[in-house]
N, C-alpha and C positions, 0 to 999 in steps of 0.2 A: 464795064460794070453795069449790072442791071439791078435796080433797086425798085421794088414795088411798094405801094402804099399798103400799110397794114389795114386789116379788116377788123372792125369793132366786134369783139365776141361776146360782150356782155349785154345786159338788158338796157333798155333805153333810159337815158339820163333825164332828169327834170331840167327845166330852164334854170339857168344861173346867171345873174346880172342881166337878164333879158336874152341871153344867148340860147338858141335852141339846141336840142340834142345834136342835130346835124352840124351846126356850127362848132359845137364843142368837140365833136368827133374829128372834124376837119383840123381843128387846132392840134389835137392829139396826133393825128396823122402826120401833120407837118413837123411836129417835135420829133416824132419817131423817125421820120425820114431824114431829118437833119442829123440825128444821132447815127442812124445806120449809114450815112454817107460821110461821116466824120466832120460835119459842119458845126456840130455842137457836142459838147461832152455829155455823157450820161450823168444824171443826177446821182450824187454819191453822199452828200452831207446835208442834213436839214439846216436851212439858213436861220431857223429860229431856235432850235434846241441843240444843234450840233450832232444829233443822232446820225448814225450811218446805217440804220436798220430800215429796210423797206422804203427807200426814198424815191420819190418821183416828182415830176414838175407840176406845178400849179400855175394857173393863169387867172387873173381877174378880168382880163380883156382878151377874148379869143380872136380878135382882129389884130392883135399886137404880137411882137416877138418877145415881149418882156415876160419871163417866167421865173418861178421861184421854186428851188428844190425843197420839198417838204417831206418829213417822215409820215408814215401812214396815219399815225395817231393825231398829229397836228392837222394833217390834210382833211381827215374826217371831221374833226372838231370845227375847222374853219367852215367847211361846207354846211355843217349842222348848227352854225352859230345863230341862225334865226329862231330855230326851235329849242336850242339849248344854249342860251347866251352865257349862263354862269360857267359852264365848262370852258367855253372860249375865253371869257374874261380871266379865268384862272390861268390859262396858258399865257395870255397877254401880260398879266400882272407878273408872272414869274420870269418871263424872258425879255420883256421890253427894254429898250434903250430909248434915249430921246429920239423922237420922230421916226420910229421904225414904221415901215410900210403897213405891217399887220396891225399896229396899234390904231391906224387910221380907218380900218374897216368898219363900216356901219353894221349895226345889229338888226337893221331892217332891210329887206330886199330892195334893190334898185334896178332900174332898166337901163343900164349902161349901153347895151347894144342899140336901143332905139335912139338914145342921144347921139351916139356915134354916127348912125345912119342919117340922122337929121343934119348933123354938122358936115359930113364928108360925102354923103350920097350913098345909094345902095351898093355901089361897087366895092365899098370898103369891106364888105362881107366876103368878097372873093379873094381869100387869103392866098390861094395857089397862084393867082395872077400876079400877086405882089411878092411872091417868094423870091428871095435873093439866091440865085443859083450860080456858083462860080463857073466861069467860061469852060474850063476843062471838064468839069462834071457835066455840064449841059451837052458838050460835044460827045461825051461818053454815053449819055442817055439818048441821044438822037441818031 
């Protein structure tokens, strides 16, 4: 089996939670690779609204494997919450349950990436080096 990393075909993304465009693309590439190799299910249902339309994964931490399936409407509102907090609060108010992860998101930008690099060292940003690859798949790739 030969699986290549996907190439980012869209324009450059702004920093998010301190993560650069390149770090965000690497996170996206790992998610796609894991889906393409059967290590992770494709996102199908928004974990906030239950929608099955245009669902993709979102990550708050691009050095982590924790991702959330979000429909496009919620995903865009989440990323725009700093500029359009009322639209984001409306979604949170409509769908929140006690202690939901999305209810905890701040309405002001943070630099999570710097905090993580300070805590764990610069190598934390090398997500490919930390990727969990099943032995059989690794043998197929090498």
